[in-house]
C-alpha positions in Angstrom: 239.4 11.6 325.2 238.9 7.9 324.4 240.4 6.8 321.1 238.0 5.6 318.4 237.6 1.8 318.6 238.6 -0.2 315.5 235.9 -1.7 313.4 235.9 -5.1 311.6 238.4 -3.8 309.1 240.7 -2.4 311.7 240.0 1.3 311.2 240.3 3.7 314.1 239.3 6.9 312.5 236.5 9.0 313.9 233.3 9.2 311.8 234.3 12.7 310.5 237.8 11.5 309.7 236.5 8.4 308.1 234.1 10.4 305.9 237.0 12.6 304.7 239.1 9.5 304.0 236.2 7.8 302.1 235.8 10.9 299.9 239.5 11.1 299.2 239.8 7.4 298.3 236.7 7.5 296.1 238.2 10.3 294.1 241.8 9.2 293.9 241.4 5.4 293.6 237.9 5.1 292.3 237.5 1.6 293.9 234.7 -0.6 292.8 232.6 -3.2 294.7 234.2 -6.6 294.4 230.9 -8.2 293.6 228.8 -5.7 291.5 231.5 -3.4 290.1 229.7 -0.2 291.3 231.9 2.6 292.6 232.4 2.3 296.4 231.2 5.4 298.2 232.7 4.3 301.5 235.8 2.2 300.6 237.1 2.2 304.2 234.1 -0.1 305.1 235.5 -2.8 302.9 235.5 -4.0 299.3 231.8 -4.9 299.0 229.1 -2.2 299.0 226.2 -2.1 301.5 223.7 -2.9 298.7 225.4 -6.2 298.1 225.6 -7.1 301.8 221.9 -6.3 302.0 221.2 -8.4 299.0 222.4 -11.6 300.7 219.5 -14.1 300.9 220.0 -15.8 304.2 218.1 -18.8 305.4 215.2 -17.9 307.6 212.9 -19.8 310.0 211.6 -22.4 310.0 214.9 -24.3 309.9 215.8 -27.9 310.8 217.5 -27.9 314.2 220.0 -30.5 313.0 221.1 -29.5 309.5 220.0 -25.9 309.4 218.2 -26.3 306.1 214.9 -24.4 305.6 211.7 -26.4 306.3 208.8 -26.2 303.9 206.3 -25.0 306.6 206.0 -24.2 310.2 206.0 -27.3 312.4 205.6 -27.9 316.1 209.1 -29.4 316.1 211.6 -27.9 313.8 213.3 -31.1 312.6 213.3 -33.1 309.5 211.9 -36.6 310.0 215.0 -38.1 308.5 217.8 -35.6 308.3 219.7 -37.1 305.3 221.4 -33.8 304.6 223.6 -34.0 307.7 227.1 -35.5 307.1 227.7 -38.6 309.2 229.5 -37.8 312.4 228.2 -34.2 312.5 225.4 -33.9 315.1 224.2 -30.4 314.0 225.1 -28.0 311.3 224.1 -24.7 309.6 225.0 -22.4 306.7 224.3 -18.7 306.4 222.5 -19.2 303.1 222.4 -20.7 299.6 225.7 -20.8 297.6 224.2 -18.5 294.9 223.8 -14.9 293.9 225.4 -12.3 296.0 226.6 -14.6 298.7 228.4 -16.7 296.2 230.1 -13.6 294.7 231.2 -12.5 298.2 232.6 -15.9 299.0 234.5 -15.8 295.7 235.9 -12.4 296.4 237.2 -13.6 299.8 238.5 -16.9 298.5 239.8 -16.2 295.1 240.1 -12.4 295.1 242.0 -12.5 298.4 239.7 -9.9 300.0 240.4 -11.1 303.5 238.7 -8.1 305.1 235.4 -9.8 304.1 235.9 -12.7 306.5 235.0 -10.8 309.8 231.7 -9.6 308.6 230.8 -13.0 307.0 231.8 -14.7 310.2 229.7 -12.4 312.3 226.7 -13.1 310.1 227.4 -16.8 310.5 227.6 -16.5 314.3 224.3 -14.5 314.5 222.5 -16.8 312.1 223.5 -20.1 313.7 223.6 -19.6 317.4 222.3 -23.1 318.1 225.3 -24.6 316.5 227.8 -22.5 318.5 225.9 -22.6 321.8 227.9 -24.7 324.4 230.7 -25.4 322.0 234.3 -25.4 323.2 236.3 -24.5 320.1 236.1 -23.8 316.4 238.2 -26.0 314.1 238.9 -24.7 310.5 238.9 -27.1 307.7 242.5 -27.0 306.5 244.0 -26.3 303.1 246.9 -28.5 301.8 250.2 -26.6 302.4 250.7 -26.1 298.7 247.4 -24.5 298.2 247.8 -22.5 301.4 251.1 -21.2 300.2 249.7 -20.2 296.8 246.7 -18.5 298.2 248.5 -16.9 301.2 245.8 -17.7 303.7 243.1 -20.2 304.7 239.6 -18.6 304.4 238.1 -21.1 306.8 240.6 -20.0 309.5 239.7 -16.3 308.9 236.0 -17.1 309.2 236.5 -19.1 312.4 238.1 -16.2 314.2 234.9 -14.2 313.9 232.7 -16.8 315.6 233.5 -15.9 319.2 235.1 -19.3 320.1 238.7 -20.3 320.7 240.2 -21.5 317.3 242.1 -24.8 317.4 244.1 -25.7 314.3 243.5 -29.3 315.0 243.6 -30.7 311.4 246.0 -30.9 308.5 245.3 -32.0 304.9 247.7 -34.9 304.5 247.5 -34.9 300.8 246.3 -32.5 298.1 242.8 -33.0 296.8 240.8 -31.7 293.8 238.4 -28.8 294.5 235.2 -30.5 295.6 233.0 -28.1 293.5 234.7 -29.4 290.3 233.6 -32.9 291.0 230.3 -34.7 290.6 228.7 -35.7 293.9 229.5 -39.4 293.7 233.3 -38.7 293.4 233.6 -36.2 296.3 233.7 -38.7 299.1 236.5 -40.6 297.4 238.4 -37.4 296.8 238.7 -36.6 300.5 238.9 -40.2 301.9 242.1 -40.3 304.0 242.9 -36.7 303.1 242.8 -35.3 306.7 244.8 -36.1 309.8 245.6 -34.5 313.2 247.8 -31.4 312.8 250.1 -32.8 315.5 249.8 -35.3 318.4 249.7 -32.5 321.0 246.3 -31.2 319.8 244.6 -34.3 321.2 244.5 -32.5 324.6 242.4 -29.7 323.0 240.1 -32.2 321.3 239.3 -35.0 323.8 235.9 -34.7 325.5 235.3 -31.3 323.8 232.4 -30.1 321.6 234.0 -28.8 318.4 232.6 -26.8 315.5 234.1 -27.4 312.0 234.3 -24.2 310.0 234.4 -24.0 306.2 233.3 -21.6 303.4 231.0 -23.9 301.3 229.1 -27.1 302.2 228.4 -29.1 299.1 227.7 -32.8 299.7 229.2 -32.8 303.2 232.0 -35.2 302.2 234.7 -32.8 303.5 232.9 -32.2 306.8 232.3 -35.9 307.2 236.0 -36.7 306.6 237.1 -34.1 309.1 234.5 -35.1 311.7 235.8 -38.7 311.5 239.3 -37.6 312.4 238.1 -35.5 315.4 235.8 -38.3 316.7 238.7 -40.8 316.5 240.8 -38.4 318.6 238.2 -38.3 321.3 235.9 -35.3 320.5 232.7 -35.5 322.5 230.7 -33.9 319.7 231.3 -32.5 316.3 229.2 -29.8 314.7 229.7 -27.7 311.6 229.0 -24.2 310.3 229.7 -22.8 306.8 229.2 -19.6 305.0 227.1 -21.1 302.2 225.4 -24.4 301.2 225.5 -25.5 297.6 222.3 -26.9 296.0 222.7 -30.6 295.5 223.1 -31.8 291.9 222.2 -35.2 290.7 225.2 -37.6 290.0 226.4 -37.7 286.5 
């Protein structure tokens, strides 16, 4: 008999065995959904309930073929006339949906609640929703955390997401200095915050970068300043093309 295949959370139990385990965990631990606090009926499927996954509002067509943002109406050519939203140095990009509501709550559960089991499913949704960004790419490059923040958090959420995209993952970048969290800053200060903050992880990665099409991976795209800074380093190292994919895209706020 063939052994049950593991799912995205690593479980190998048969459906019947899993149902028994779900019932046992629900009674003994009474786990709640990480985003809506409802009792989880099937905790072995992860820390977020199916209702919350179904509630994610993803971007739907028509979408700009360069920046992935929704277009206001159907067009013959799905492209903004002037794609100002795209960070310089990134030729095409996409996000799963708006950084709001349930998607924001799930990203927070992954990032701050350390619910790493959410990354494979989020990454799969990113892969399915942005095939044109991944098509023909050679490798995924996670946006790095500074070593201090990485040590405190215990993981890099961008790296976990990158592993679910179906591309080889190259840890090509390092954060050369600590930076403030971009979401805490007004738009006009974000570019200065990450200027000079990134560098190659080590000289040897140039061989994995030169003449390659690379996809930057991060959890949230705000003004694009972080993606722009990372793309500049990869381009200087000889990358043929830099693209980007994120879980969510934050609504732009006016400078203050």
